[in-house]
TILO-140616 format. One record per residue (C-alpha): residue in one letter; x, y, z. Coordinates in steps of 0.5 Angstrom, whole numbers, plus 500, padded with zeros to 3 digits. Layout:
# TILO-140616
AXYZ;...
//
This chain:
# TILO-140616
M476525503;D471524508;Q473525515;A469521518;A472515515;F480518515;P480522521;V487526522;V491527529;S492534532;E495540529;P503540530;G504542537;S497542540;V494537544;S488532543;S485527546;F483520543;Q481513545;G482506542;S481499543;V486493540;F484486539;G488480537;G483475533;H476474538;A479477544;P482483547;V489484547;V491486554;D497490556;A499491549;H504497548;V501503544;F505507540;L504514536;V509514530;E509517523;A512515517;T517521514;W520523507;T528523510;G528516506;Y525509503;S524505509;V527509514;G526508522;V519511524;K518517529;S515517535;L510522538;L508521544;S511525550;A512524557;N506527559;V501522556;N495519560;Q498520567;T491520569;G487516564;T482512565;Y485506561;G492503561;T498507564;V504510561;S511507561;T517508557;Y519504552;P527502554;V529502546;T535499544;E534498537;D533504531;L526506532;T527512528;A531515523;G536517527;S540513533;P535515539;T538516546;K532515550;G525511551;F519512547;Y513513550;Y507509549;V501507553;T498500555;T491496554;D487495559;L483489561;N478490556;G484492550;L482499551;F487505551;N487512552;V492517550;T490524554;G497528554;D501531550;Y503529542;S505532537;C506531529;D509534523;K504537518;G503533512;F506527515;P502520516;V501518523;Y499511525;A498507532;Y502502533;A500496538;T506491540;G506485545;G500484550;A496478552;P490476547;S485475552;A483476559;T481470564;T479469571;T478475576;I481473583;N479476589;I484478594;T483478602;G489480604;V495484603;S503484606;Y509487603;T517486604;V522491602;T530489600;G533496597;S528499592;T524492591;Y518490593;T515484594;Y508483595;T504477597;F496476596;T492472600;A487469595;S484463592;N487462585;L489458579;L495462577;Y502459575;A509462575;G510468570;Q503469569;N500476568;V495479573;Q492486572;F490491577;S484496575;S483503576;S479502583;S481494585;L485496590;G485501596;G489505601;Q496504601;Y496499595;A492503590;S499504588;L499498584;N492499580;L493501573;T499496572;T500489570;Q505485574;T508478574;V507472578;L513469582;A515462583;T510457584;P504460588;T500456593;S493455592;T492460598;S496466596;F501469590;Q507474590;I510479585;S516483585;T516491583;S519497584;I513501586;A512503593;P506503597;A502509597;T501513603;G493511606;G490507610;D491499609;T486496606;Q487489604;T481487600;G480488592;Y481484586;A486482580;T485479574;S489474570;V492475563;G494469559;P501469557;I504476553;N505474546;P511478544;V510477537;I502481537;S503487532;N498491530;M498498526;A492503524;M493509520;L490515523;G491520517;I495525515;C498530520;P494537519;G496544520;N493551520;G486548522;N485545515;F481539519;T476540524;T474533525;P478530531;V480522533;H475520538;F476512537;I480508533;Y479500532;M486497532;N486489529;E488484524;V484488518;S486495520;T494492520;V493488513;A490495511;M496498512;A501493510;Y499493503;A497501503;M504502505;A508496502;G512501498;F515505503;S516500508;T521493510;D517492517;S512495522;L517500524;H521502518;M517506513;G518512510;S519516503;S524521499;A522528500;A520528493;N515523494;E510526499;T505526495;G506518494;L507516501;Q500521502;N496518497;A499510500;A495513507;Y489514504;N489508501;A489504508;A482508509;N479506503;L481499505;Y478499512;N475505517;I479505523;Q472509526;L468503525;F465499530;A464493526;Q472492525;T471489518;A474491512;N470496507;T466493502;T467500498;T472505497;V471512501;N467516496;G463509494;S467509488;G471503488;T469496490;V474493496;P476485497;Q473485503;A472477504;E480477502;L482482506;H479478512;T483472510;L489476510;A487478517;N484471520;I492468517;L495473522;A489472527;N491464528;C497466531;V495472535;D490468538;S495462539;A499460546;N505463543;T510466549;A517469549;T520462551;T515458547;A513458540;S506456537;P505452531;S501457528;C506463529;T512459527;S508456521;L506464519;F513466519;A516460515;A511462510;A512470510;P519471509;N522478506;S525478499;S532475502;G529470506;A528472512;Q522470517;P519476521;T518476528;D512480528;T505479525;A505486522;T512485519;A508478516;A503482513;I508487510;N512481507;I506478504;A505484501;H511484497;N511477496;P504476494;G504470490;A508466495;H507461499;I499461498;T497454500;D501454507;L498461508;F491460507;K491454511;L492458517;A485462516;S481456519;G477454524;A472459529;V476465524;P474472527;F472476521;T467474516;P466473510;Q473470508;L475466501;S472460501;A478457497;A485459496;P487464491;K492464486;D495470489;F494475495;T494481491;V489486493;A486490489;I480495488;T476495482;Y472502479;T467500475;G462503470;I468506466;A466504459;S471501454;P477504457;G483505453;G490507456;V492510463;A496515465;I498517472;D499525473;A504528479;N499528484;G497520483;S491521480;A489516474;F486518467;I483513462;P479514456;T474511454;N474507447;S467508444;T463512439;S462518444;G469519448;Y471522454;V476521460;T475519467;K480521472;I481517479;P484521484;A488518490;T482519494;G477515489;A472520487;L471520480;S470525475;A469525468;S470530462;A465532457;T463527451;A467528444;G470524439;S471517438;G476512439;F480515445;D485510447;S492512448;I493518453;A499522455;I499527461;D505533461;S508537466;G503542467;G498536469;N494537462;V491530458;F492529451;V488523448;A489520441;A483519437;Q483514432;T476514429;S476522429;H482523426;A485528432;M488529439;Y483532444;A487536450;Y484537457;T486540463;N488537469;T480538472;L478535465;G476542463;A476544456;V483547452;T482552447;G483549440;S482542442;P480537438;F487538434;A486535427;S491530425;T495529418;S490526413;G490518414;I494518421;G489515424;P492517431;T493510436;S499514440;V500520443;V506521448;V509528452;D516530451;S520533458;S519540459;A526541458;N526539451;G520543451;N513540452;Y512538445;V506533444;Y508527439;L502524435;T502518430;G498512428;S497505425;N493508419;N499512417;S503510411;N506517411;Q512515416;I511522420;I510523426;Q507530428;R510534433;F505540437;P508545441;N506546448;T506551454;A504546459;T501551463;A495550467;T491552461;P495551455;T497553449;I497548443;G501551437;T501549430;P505542429;T511540425;T513533422;L518528424;T520523418;N523516419;N523510414;C521506420;L515510422;P509508417;H503504421;V506505428;N502502433;Y505506440;L511511442;A515512447;L520517450;D527515453;A531520458;N534522452;D528525448;D529520444;L523516441;W522508440;A516506435;S513499436;V511497428;G506492428;S505492420;A512491420;N513486426;S519492428;V521496434;C525502432;R529508435;I530515432;T533521435;N528527437;A530530431;G528524426;G534521425;S535513425;V539510431;F536503429;N531499426;D530492428;G525487426;G523480427;Y518481433;S511478432;G506483434;P510488439;T507492444;N509498446;V516500449;A518501456;I524504458;D528502464;S533507468;G539504463;G535507457;N534500455;G527498451;W522492454;F517490450;G513484448;A511480443;G504478443;Q504473438;Q510470441;T508470448;N516473449;L519479453;F524483450;R530488452;V533492447;S540496449;P540503446;T544501441;G539495439;T541489442;S536485443;S535480448;P530475450;F527473456;G520470459;V521463455;I525457458;N526451454;N519453450;V515454457;A512461458;Q515464465;G512469470;G505467467;L507471461;A502469455;S500473449;P503480452;S499486451;W502492455;V509493459;A511498464;I517499469;D517501476;G521505481;T526499482;N526497474;N522491475;V518489469;W510489469;V506486463;T499484462;N496479458;N491476454;G492469456;N492465462;S486468465;Y488476463;A495474469;L499480471;S507478470;E513481474;F520480472;A526482475;S531487471;S535481470;G529479466;V528473471;A520472472;I518474480;T511472479;S509464478;S506461472;T500463474;G502471474;Y497476479;Q490474478;S486476483;G485483480;N479481477;L482483470;S478482464;A481483457;P487489459;S490492455;F494498458;L498499465;A501504469;I505505475;D504510481;G508514486;S505509491;G507503488;N499502485;V499498478;W493501474;I490496469;P483498465;N479492463;S476493457;G473486458;S469488463;N468496463;S472497469;V479499472;T483496477;E488498482;I493493485;I495496492;G502497493;V505491489;A510495486;S515500487;P514507487;T514511480;V516517478;T510521474;P508523469;L512519464;S514525461;V518527467;L523522463;K526519469;P525511468;G526506473;T528510479;L524512485;P521518485;
//
């Protein structure tokens, strides 16, 4: 990814300075506390790790250094000391000039909390005196002012001279009720040595809004000099916060608990890349991107701005520690987590919205009103707040498969077939053109790609970089017209299975496969079973047994890896593919019945998706089913404006009657879920591929690993 768009922090153990600003809605956020933290892979949604040391910004231009009196769990362990932060000045600027270190490969982000969303009046000081009681110093300033008790005043780096210069770069709270000619503050800061300069100025700062919380993804912590472009200046605001909230949704429960397992460091890193695809932290305009970093995907800028404006409505309001504003109250009420608990800061509110993008749409959209700071924004409330990147120019896309690196592979189902690869960085590449009728696609443990070419009566094979594989294409048995290809687990030999809906011979071809970087594909053998004629789709479960959906017989069957029968169950009108969950159950839709079924490993069937003849979750002519890492069931539909439906493992609909429709879906027939929780959907009706960001749970890829329904 282009370093100008996705900067990185310094190498582990090194010192590197950077500056930035924190804006809330229309104005700088003054006296915000800015932390530098990293998400780790010590577990999903664990506390983040603080990176700033005691030496940070001791003499910097912007802000001051402080020790945050942490009592909550900000790290994976139990903190025993404060975590350091720098504060923003009257212009919302901060400066990190001291020591910090990060761990190679971990996503690092800046986190700003609290502060006042605007600065107001400059106060001219004509005299200063002080009294001391123990270690407490009470300063009295002679000044004409309109201050009130509890208001904050900030002294710039050069506002006071002499012994009172010790107050510079600090923010203080006005005591009691000030008079028209003076005000007082109380602090532990002693006067410095020097002359008695009694003139200067301070700036009154609006009341602190404690719920302000902004995030900005800096990048992946490098090592060994891999990156040469450091962070120079970052822009934090509600747009950067929304971008991070959605990209990292699969790894977060709130703004300070973010991480993955050690097995899914790739998924966590890829999520950080998507934050950069949505927002450029070094862009002066401080607006959402219109395209991904490499320009190949379209970003929904207006929707991201709408979400940012929803947060800004609370940030800009008169919300204080003692008096909640209607805007913040409304935001938190409309952005609960999945358990119903309301957030207490704006960044967590954004994460909750990303987790529940179909909830409280009307109430949330009302908050994006008035003189909004980010334009353009949506002109009307959407059906949902899913955020999707759209990749266009992919002709007649067929299936989709995800490799271990999080790259999506999409075959072109046209007269001149090829495969398009979309890596996490978004830089598209394509194979050479070949046969025709490319549709079903599978990936083995070595990252190699296999495509069923129905009208070419063959199977095409490619390396992970879409290079040619010796012997490809591999001819299918006469009459098969292959429509489905799947790959076995490495524990069972990495076999490639091929069959098709044209086949009346009741067979599946099984190709030996070395699954190496340049694989060797052997001569196929055949599996036979009387449930196999005219198979539309195949699937493999964790036992390496095969599930087949047969449209001509309206049936679903399961056979052993050796071809023996387990069950053959009929009565499903137009069955889709079968998706396997962690319990070994098979989930599939019945397109002509608009229903969803779960079949146990022994063949016991349970219907879902329809209650009292009313379809649930947006279900309408389902076309494809997939299972995410927490066993939720995802379904594409050819009805209901091509909605995407989500069901819990219990079969209860999570999506509303409209499903998710904000992803520009058009005649979707396949879907796949990656290790970052992104849902990938080819759109045969618009020659495009939709990537819905962070809406699902991270999922083990490729499917040939045969670990369904589990987090990586």
